[in-house]
C-alpha positions as CSV (number, residue, x, y, z in Angstrom):
1,D,38.1,-53.0,-45.4
2,S,37.4,-55.4,-42.5
3,A,40.3,-54.6,-40.2
4,N,37.9,-53.6,-37.4
5,N,38.0,-57.0,-35.7
6,G,41.6,-57.7,-34.8
7,F,43.3,-59.9,-37.4
8,S,42.9,-59.5,-41.1
9,F,44.9,-61.0,-43.9
10,K,47.1,-58.7,-45.9
11,G,45.7,-58.4,-49.4
12,I,46.6,-56.6,-52.7
13,K,45.4,-53.2,-51.4
14,D,47.8,-53.4,-48.4
15,Y,50.8,-54.0,-50.7
16,L,49.7,-51.3,-53.1
17,D,49.2,-48.8,-50.2
18,G,52.7,-49.5,-49.0
19,Y,54.3,-49.1,-52.5
20,R,52.3,-46.0,-53.4
21,S,53.1,-44.2,-50.2
22,G,56.8,-45.1,-50.5
23,K,56.8,-46.8,-47.1
24,L,57.8,-50.1,-48.8
25,T,59.3,-51.2,-52.1
26,P,58.7,-54.5,-53.9
27,S,62.5,-55.2,-53.4
28,Q,62.1,-54.9,-49.6
29,V,59.0,-57.2,-49.7
30,A,61.0,-59.7,-51.8
31,K,63.8,-59.8,-49.2
32,N,61.2,-60.4,-46.5
33,I,59.7,-63.3,-48.6
34,I,63.1,-64.9,-49.2
35,A,63.7,-64.8,-45.4
36,V,60.3,-66.4,-44.7
37,L,60.8,-69.1,-47.4
38,E,64.1,-70.0,-45.7
39,D,62.4,-70.0,-42.3
40,C,59.1,-71.8,-43.0
41,D,60.7,-75.0,-44.2
42,K,63.1,-75.1,-41.2
43,S,60.2,-74.9,-38.8
44,T,58.7,-78.0,-37.1
45,P,56.8,-79.2,-38.9
46,P,57.9,-77.6,-42.2
47,L,55.1,-75.8,-44.0
48,R,56.0,-77.1,-47.4
49,A,53.8,-74.6,-49.3
50,I,56.3,-73.5,-51.9
51,V,58.4,-76.4,-53.2
52,Q,60.7,-74.6,-55.7
53,W,61.9,-71.0,-55.5
54,D,64.9,-69.0,-56.6
55,R,66.3,-66.0,-54.8
56,E,67.7,-64.4,-57.9
57,Q,64.5,-64.8,-59.9
58,I,62.4,-63.2,-57.1
59,M,64.8,-60.3,-56.7
60,L,64.9,-59.6,-60.5
61,M,61.1,-59.3,-60.7
62,A,61.0,-57.2,-57.5
63,E,63.7,-54.8,-58.6
64,A,62.0,-54.2,-62.0
65,S,58.8,-53.5,-60.1
66,T,60.5,-51.1,-57.7
67,V,61.8,-49.1,-60.7
68,R,58.3,-48.9,-62.2
69,Y,56.9,-47.6,-58.9
70,R,59.7,-45.0,-58.7
71,N,58.9,-43.9,-62.3
72,K,55.1,-44.1,-61.7
73,C,54.6,-46.4,-64.7
74,T,53.2,-49.6,-63.1
75,L,51.7,-52.3,-65.3
76,S,48.6,-53.3,-63.3
77,Y,47.1,-53.8,-59.8
78,L,49.3,-56.9,-59.6
79,D,52.6,-55.0,-60.1
80,G,54.9,-55.9,-57.2
81,I,52.3,-58.4,-55.7
82,P,53.8,-61.7,-54.7
83,V,52.1,-64.7,-56.3
84,C,52.8,-68.4,-56.6
85,L,51.6,-71.0,-59.1
86,K,50.7,-74.6,-58.6
87,E,53.4,-77.0,-59.8
88,E,51.0,-78.2,-62.5
89,F,51.9,-75.1,-64.5
90,K,55.1,-74.5,-66.5
91,V,57.0,-71.6,-64.9
92,V,60.5,-70.7,-66.1
93,P,63.1,-71.7,-64.7
94,Y,61.4,-74.3,-62.4
95,H,60.9,-78.0,-62.9
96,H,57.5,-79.0,-64.1
97,R,57.1,-81.9,-61.7
98,V,53.4,-81.8,-61.2
99,G,53.8,-83.3,-57.7
100,T,55.8,-86.3,-58.9
101,V,59.5,-87.4,-58.6
102,Y,59.8,-88.4,-62.3
103,L,58.4,-85.5,-64.4
104,G,60.2,-82.2,-65.1
105,T,63.8,-83.6,-65.2
106,E,64.9,-80.4,-66.9
107,P,64.1,-76.8,-65.9
108,E,61.3,-75.2,-68.0
109,T,62.2,-72.8,-70.8
110,E,58.6,-71.6,-71.6
111,D,55.9,-70.2,-69.3
112,A,52.3,-71.4,-69.2
113,T,49.8,-68.7,-70.3
114,V,48.8,-67.7,-66.8
115,A,52.5,-67.4,-65.7
116,K,53.2,-65.2,-68.8
117,K,50.2,-63.0,-68.0
118,L,51.2,-62.6,-64.4
119,R,54.7,-61.5,-65.5
120,E,53.2,-59.1,-68.0
121,A,51.1,-57.7,-65.1
122,G,54.3,-57.1,-63.1
123,A,53.6,-59.7,-60.4
124,I,56.5,-61.2,-58.4
125,I,56.4,-65.0,-58.9
126,I,57.8,-66.3,-55.6
127,G,58.0,-69.9,-56.8
128,V,55.8,-72.9,-57.6
129,S,53.6,-74.5,-54.9
130,N,53.1,-78.0,-53.7
131,M,50.4,-80.2,-54.9
132,H,48.8,-83.6,-54.5
133,E,50.7,-86.0,-56.9
134,L,49.3,-85.6,-60.4
135,G,46.2,-84.0,-58.9
136,T,44.8,-87.4,-58.0
137,G,43.5,-86.6,-54.5
138,T,41.8,-84.0,-52.3
139,T,44.0,-84.2,-49.1
140,G,47.3,-82.7,-50.4
141,C,49.2,-85.7,-48.9
142,N,52.4,-86.2,-50.9
143,P,55.1,-88.2,-49.1
144,N,57.7,-88.1,-52.0
145,R,61.1,-86.6,-51.5
146,Y,60.6,-83.4,-53.6
147,H,57.4,-82.4,-52.0
148,K,56.4,-83.7,-48.6
149,T,53.0,-83.0,-47.2
150,P,52.1,-79.3,-46.8
151,R,50.5,-78.2,-43.5
152,N,47.3,-76.4,-42.8
153,P,48.3,-73.0,-41.4
154,Y,45.3,-73.1,-39.1
155,K,46.2,-76.5,-37.6
156,P,49.5,-77.8,-38.7
157,N,48.6,-81.4,-37.9
158,H,45.7,-81.2,-40.4
159,Y,45.6,-81.4,-44.1
160,T,45.4,-78.4,-46.4
161,G,43.1,-80.1,-48.9
162,G,44.0,-80.8,-52.5
163,S,45.1,-80.9,-55.1
164,S,46.2,-77.2,-55.1
165,S,47.4,-77.8,-51.6
166,G,50.5,-75.6,-51.5
167,S,48.7,-72.7,-53.2
168,A,46.1,-72.5,-50.4
169,A,48.7,-73.0,-47.6
170,A,50.9,-70.2,-49.1
171,V,48.0,-67.7,-49.1
172,A,46.7,-68.6,-45.6
173,A,50.2,-68.5,-44.2
174,G,50.8,-65.0,-45.6
175,L,53.6,-65.9,-48.0
176,C,51.7,-64.3,-50.9
177,P,48.2,-62.8,-51.2
178,V,47.5,-64.5,-54.5
179,A,48.1,-68.1,-55.8
180,I,46.9,-69.9,-58.9
181,G,45.5,-73.4,-58.8
182,T,43.6,-75.8,-61.1
183,D,40.3,-77.4,-60.3
184,G,39.1,-80.7,-61.9
185,G,37.2,-82.0,-58.8
186,G,37.4,-79.2,-56.3
187,S,41.1,-78.8,-56.4
188,V,41.0,-75.0,-55.9
189,R,37.9,-74.8,-53.8
190,I,38.6,-77.7,-51.3
191,P,42.1,-76.4,-50.2
192,A,40.8,-72.8,-50.2
193,S,37.9,-74.0,-47.9
194,F,40.1,-76.0,-45.6
195,C,42.7,-73.2,-45.2
196,G,40.1,-70.4,-44.7
197,V,40.7,-68.4,-47.8
198,V,38.8,-67.5,-51.0
199,G,38.9,-69.8,-54.0
200,L,37.4,-69.1,-57.5
201,K,36.9,-71.8,-60.1
202,G,36.2,-70.0,-63.3
203,T,33.8,-71.3,-66.0
204,F,35.4,-74.1,-68.0
205,G,37.7,-72.4,-70.5
206,R,37.4,-68.9,-69.0
207,I,41.1,-68.8,-67.9
208,S,43.6,-70.5,-70.2
209,S,45.2,-73.7,-68.9
210,H,47.7,-73.8,-71.8
211,G,51.0,-74.9,-70.3
212,S,49.6,-76.9,-67.5
213,L,49.7,-80.7,-67.6
214,P,46.5,-81.7,-69.5
215,L,45.4,-84.3,-66.9
216,S,41.7,-84.0,-67.6
217,Y,40.7,-81.9,-70.6
218,S,37.0,-81.7,-70.0
219,T,36.7,-81.0,-66.2
220,V,39.6,-78.8,-65.3
221,S,39.3,-75.0,-64.8
222,V,41.9,-72.6,-63.6
223,G,41.3,-70.1,-60.8
224,P,42.9,-67.8,-58.1
225,I,43.1,-68.5,-54.4
226,C,43.2,-65.2,-52.5
227,T,42.7,-63.7,-49.1
228,S,39.6,-61.8,-50.2
229,V,36.8,-61.7,-52.8
230,A,38.0,-58.3,-54.0
231,D,41.5,-59.8,-54.7
232,A,40.0,-62.8,-56.5
233,A,38.1,-60.3,-58.7
234,I,41.3,-58.4,-59.5
235,V,43.2,-61.6,-60.5
236,Y,40.2,-62.9,-62.4
237,S,39.9,-59.7,-64.4
238,I,43.5,-59.9,-65.4
239,L,43.6,-63.6,-66.3
240,A,40.2,-64.2,-67.8
241,E,40.3,-63.8,-71.6
242,P,40.6,-66.0,-74.7
243,D,44.0,-67.5,-75.5
244,P,44.7,-68.6,-79.1
245,L,46.7,-71.5,-77.6
246,Y,43.7,-72.8,-75.6
247,P,40.8,-73.5,-78.0
248,Y,38.2,-74.3,-75.2
249,G,37.8,-70.7,-74.2
250,L,38.0,-68.9,-77.6
251,N,34.3,-68.0,-77.9
252,Q,33.8,-66.7,-74.3
253,P,31.9,-63.4,-73.7
254,K,33.9,-60.6,-72.2
255,A,34.6,-61.0,-68.5
256,T,33.0,-58.2,-66.5
257,L,32.6,-57.3,-62.8
258,S,29.2,-55.7,-63.4
259,D,27.2,-54.8,-60.3
260,M,29.9,-56.4,-58.1
261,C,29.8,-53.6,-55.6
262,A,26.0,-53.1,-55.5
263,P,25.0,-52.1,-52.0
264,D,22.6,-55.0,-51.5
265,L,21.4,-58.2,-53.2
266,K,17.9,-57.0,-54.1
267,G,16.5,-58.7,-57.1
268,L,18.8,-61.7,-56.9
269,K,17.2,-65.2,-56.7
270,L,19.3,-67.8,-54.8
271,G,18.6,-71.4,-55.5
272,V,18.9,-74.0,-52.7
273,D,18.2,-77.8,-53.0
274,W,17.8,-78.3,-49.3
275,T,18.2,-82.1,-49.4
276,F,21.5,-81.8,-51.2
277,F,22.5,-78.8,-49.0
278,K,22.1,-80.7,-45.8
279,A,24.3,-83.6,-46.7
280,C,27.2,-82.3,-44.5
281,D,28.4,-82.3,-40.9
282,A,26.1,-80.7,-38.4
283,E,28.7,-78.0,-37.5
284,V,29.1,-77.1,-41.2
285,L,25.3,-77.1,-41.8
286,S,24.4,-74.8,-38.9
287,I,26.8,-72.0,-40.0
288,C,25.9,-72.4,-43.7
289,E,22.2,-72.1,-42.9
290,K,22.9,-68.8,-41.1
291,A,24.9,-67.6,-44.1
292,V,21.8,-68.2,-46.3
293,E,19.7,-66.1,-43.9
294,H,22.4,-63.4,-44.0
295,L,22.1,-63.2,-47.8
296,Q,18.3,-63.0,-47.5
297,S,18.6,-60.2,-45.1
298,L,20.4,-58.2,-47.8
299,G,17.4,-58.4,-50.1
300,A,18.0,-61.6,-52.0
301,S,15.2,-64.2,-52.2
302,V,15.8,-67.9,-51.6
303,V,14.1,-70.2,-54.0
304,E,13.9,-74.0,-53.5
305,V,15.2,-75.8,-56.5
306,S,15.7,-79.5,-57.2
307,L,19.1,-80.6,-58.5
308,P,18.2,-83.8,-60.3
309,E,20.3,-86.9,-60.6
310,M,23.1,-85.8,-58.3
311,E,24.2,-89.4,-57.7
312,E,24.5,-89.9,-61.4
313,V,26.5,-86.7,-61.7
314,R,28.9,-87.9,-59.0
315,V,29.6,-91.2,-60.7
316,A,29.7,-89.7,-64.2
317,H,32.2,-87.0,-63.1
318,V,34.5,-89.6,-61.6
319,I,34.3,-91.7,-64.8
320,C,35.1,-88.6,-66.9
321,I,38.0,-87.3,-64.9
322,L,39.7,-90.6,-64.1
323,S,39.3,-91.9,-67.7
324,E,40.9,-88.8,-69.1
325,M,43.7,-88.9,-66.6
326,R,44.3,-92.6,-67.2
327,D,44.3,-91.9,-71.0
328,F,46.9,-89.1,-70.6
329,L,49.0,-90.9,-68.0
330,Q,48.9,-94.4,-69.6
331,P,52.7,-94.2,-70.6
332,D,53.6,-93.0,-67.1
333,F,51.5,-95.7,-65.5
334,N,53.4,-98.3,-67.5
335,K,56.9,-96.8,-67.1
336,H,56.9,-95.0,-63.7
337,F,54.4,-97.2,-61.7
338,Q,57.0,-97.8,-59.0
339,E,57.7,-94.1,-58.5
340,M,54.1,-93.1,-58.1
341,S,52.5,-92.9,-54.7
342,L,50.1,-95.6,-53.6
343,D,47.2,-93.2,-53.8
344,T,48.0,-92.4,-57.5
345,R,48.4,-96.0,-58.4
346,A,45.1,-97.0,-56.8
347,N,43.2,-94.2,-58.6
348,L,44.8,-94.9,-62.0
349,A,44.2,-98.7,-61.5
350,L,40.5,-98.0,-60.7
351,A,40.4,-95.8,-63.9
352,S,41.6,-98.7,-66.0
353,Q,38.4,-100.6,-65.1
354,F,36.1,-98.0,-66.9
355,T,35.1,-98.9,-70.5
356,A,34.5,-96.8,-73.5
357,L,30.8,-97.4,-73.0
358,D,31.1,-96.0,-69.4
359,Y,32.8,-92.9,-70.7
360,I,30.2,-92.3,-73.4
361,T,27.3,-92.9,-70.9
362,A,29.0,-90.4,-68.5
363,N,29.1,-87.8,-71.2
364,R,25.5,-88.3,-72.1
365,Q,24.8,-87.6,-68.4
366,R,26.8,-84.4,-68.7
367,T,24.5,-83.3,-71.6
368,R,21.4,-84.0,-69.4
369,S,22.9,-82.2,-66.4
370,M,23.8,-79.2,-68.4
371,R,20.2,-79.1,-69.8
372,F,18.8,-79.3,-66.2
373,L,21.1,-76.4,-65.1
374,R,20.1,-74.3,-68.1
375,E,16.5,-74.6,-66.9
376,I,17.3,-73.9,-63.3
377,F,19.2,-70.8,-64.2
378,T,16.2,-69.4,-66.0
379,T,14.6,-69.2,-62.5
380,V,17.5,-68.4,-60.2
381,N,20.8,-66.4,-60.5
382,C,22.9,-68.9,-58.6
383,I,22.9,-72.1,-56.5
384,L,24.1,-72.1,-52.9
385,T,25.7,-75.1,-51.1
386,P,28.2,-75.6,-48.3
387,A,31.7,-75.6,-49.8
388,V,32.9,-78.9,-48.2
389,A,30.8,-81.3,-46.2
390,C,33.4,-81.5,-43.4
391,T,36.5,-79.7,-42.1
392,A,40.1,-80.5,-42.8
393,P,41.0,-84.1,-41.7
394,R,43.9,-84.9,-39.4
395,I,47.4,-86.0,-40.7
396,Y,48.6,-89.3,-39.2
397,D,52.3,-90.0,-38.8
398,S,52.1,-93.0,-41.2
399,D,50.6,-90.7,-43.9
400,L,53.9,-88.8,-44.0
401,L,55.8,-91.9,-44.8
402,T,53.6,-93.9,-47.0
403,G,50.8,-91.5,-48.1
404,C,47.2,-92.1,-47.5
405,S,44.3,-93.2,-49.6
406,D,40.8,-92.7,-48.2
407,S,38.1,-93.1,-50.9
408,S,35.2,-92.3,-48.6
409,F,36.9,-89.0,-47.6
410,T,37.5,-88.2,-51.2
411,V,33.9,-88.8,-52.1
412,R,32.7,-86.6,-49.1
413,S,35.1,-83.8,-49.8
414,M,34.0,-83.6,-53.5
415,R,30.3,-83.8,-52.9
416,F,29.5,-80.1,-53.5
417,M,32.3,-79.7,-56.0
418,Q,31.6,-82.1,-58.8
419,L,28.6,-80.4,-60.4
420,G,30.7,-77.4,-61.3
421,N,33.5,-79.5,-62.8
422,F,31.2,-81.8,-64.6
423,T,29.1,-79.1,-66.3
424,G,31.7,-76.3,-66.4
425,I,29.8,-73.7,-64.3
426,P,31.8,-71.4,-62.1
427,G,32.0,-71.6,-58.4
428,L,33.3,-69.4,-55.6
429,V,34.1,-70.5,-52.0
430,V,34.2,-68.0,-49.2
431,P,35.2,-68.7,-45.5
432,I,32.3,-68.0,-43.2
433,G,33.5,-69.2,-39.8
434,Y,35.2,-71.9,-37.8
435,S,34.5,-75.3,-36.2
436,T,34.7,-75.7,-32.4
437,A,38.2,-77.2,-33.1
438,G,39.2,-73.9,-34.8
439,L,39.2,-75.2,-38.4
440,P,37.8,-73.0,-41.2
441,I,34.3,-73.6,-42.6
442,S,33.3,-72.2,-46.1
443,F,30.3,-71.6,-48.2
444,Q,29.9,-72.1,-52.0
445,V,28.1,-70.1,-54.6
446,M,27.7,-71.4,-58.2
447,A,26.3,-69.5,-61.2
448,K,25.5,-70.0,-64.8
449,W,28.3,-70.3,-67.4
450,W,30.4,-67.0,-67.7
451,D,28.5,-65.3,-64.9
452,E,31.4,-65.0,-62.4
453,A,30.4,-61.4,-61.8
454,V,27.3,-62.5,-59.7
455,L,29.5,-64.9,-57.7
456,L,31.8,-62.0,-56.8
457,R,28.9,-59.8,-55.9
458,I,27.4,-62.4,-53.5
459,G,30.9,-63.3,-52.2
460,L,31.6,-59.7,-51.1
461,K,28.4,-59.9,-49.0
462,L,29.3,-63.3,-47.6
463,E,32.5,-61.9,-46.3
464,Q,30.5,-59.4,-44.1
465,F,28.8,-62.4,-42.5
466,R,32.0,-63.6,-40.9
467,Y,32.2,-61.5,-37.8
468,Q,35.9,-62.3,-37.2
469,T,38.9,-63.7,-39.0
470,K,41.0,-65.9,-36.8
471,K,44.7,-65.7,-37.2
472,P,46.3,-68.9,-38.5
473,T,48.7,-70.7,-36.2
474,I,51.4,-70.4,-39.0
475,Y,51.3,-66.8,-40.3
476,Y,54.0,-64.5,-41.7
477,D,53.4,-60.8,-42.0
478,I,55.5,-60.0,-45.0
479,L,54.6,-56.3,-44.7
480,A,55.6,-55.9,-41.1
């Protein structure tokens, strides 16, 4: 409970307290959300976090939850909790557009596994959230008619980050305390960092991505974006398990939250490659270094490690993700080229230049990098880095009309993200402060495969480092 310093985001516990005490019902909350959804897209500029929603669907789920609270037979900690899912997932009855104008011409009739699990847990799905077209960028810029570019709740003339752009904006603006995104090159962690909320990329295969568009089958993980580490842990514990429809995660060990609430970090070894760590803006570096000292003060020891071949990792990750996307989107590229944004066309055109030899070499690099990590994780429990090397960039007027494509920004924003996607290890980003311009700055912790529990344990302690939470410029208090 961090409500001692003025503003704090409303999380799962705040909703549950209201429901259990009888002060609030899920139906009342749903009505508030509908009013806010109507309002936030009429505002100037429009928030554009949720791109499809349906009053009737929201009320149906809320009313069923209200009855369960009345009868004291709730389904889980997510019962009555508002959530949204990135448009990359199939969610009945919405269109599965994946940020485009040409996909999802008919409403969906079948849920993705995560949507199904959230329904079974009693959550209120408030709609599907905006995303960078086909997940091909890290800004969230999407000028097309169905989507428009979502705004950063902290500074509406700045980007949210991408590609799970609407998911992070919805959580930071208070529309829902939980959103689900996908992460193939930082797509959960970059927008969570830019919007000052928590983002967890699970181990590759940990949370089923069945029912999401299979853009890149070897790099994409699913994960929650939440207002706190505790909430991310709750959502993770409900979603993380094998899914017979998703073969990549079938042999995973059981997800645990062991030692998550340990009083200190004694006995933990935190690995830092300082050369790599320092490759970020001065403002980001200075606060991230202090966060490392904070973790040390709680009993953890910091061990210098060397992350080898990071430039090779960067190139190989790009070859893998873009080759796989190009392979999957080849028919779209031929048939719908004119309907794609300039950014998407440029990335897919670049991908067409990679050869089979490049792809094979990149995957050999993956094997090498996984072997290096296996050795590193025999000496440390986790690896620390800044989350993103810079803060959220500005939106220019021309971007809203034509989109934007800035490869040097894409490279910078993904710098600390790619290792996790390339090798499949889990990563957690936690907001730790703000730039002088008032934009959020975040910190990243990565651990060995399937060890999300240690990330959450360290994440809880990182939250204590942030001495205040600033209220976003765009913020709706659904519980008020």
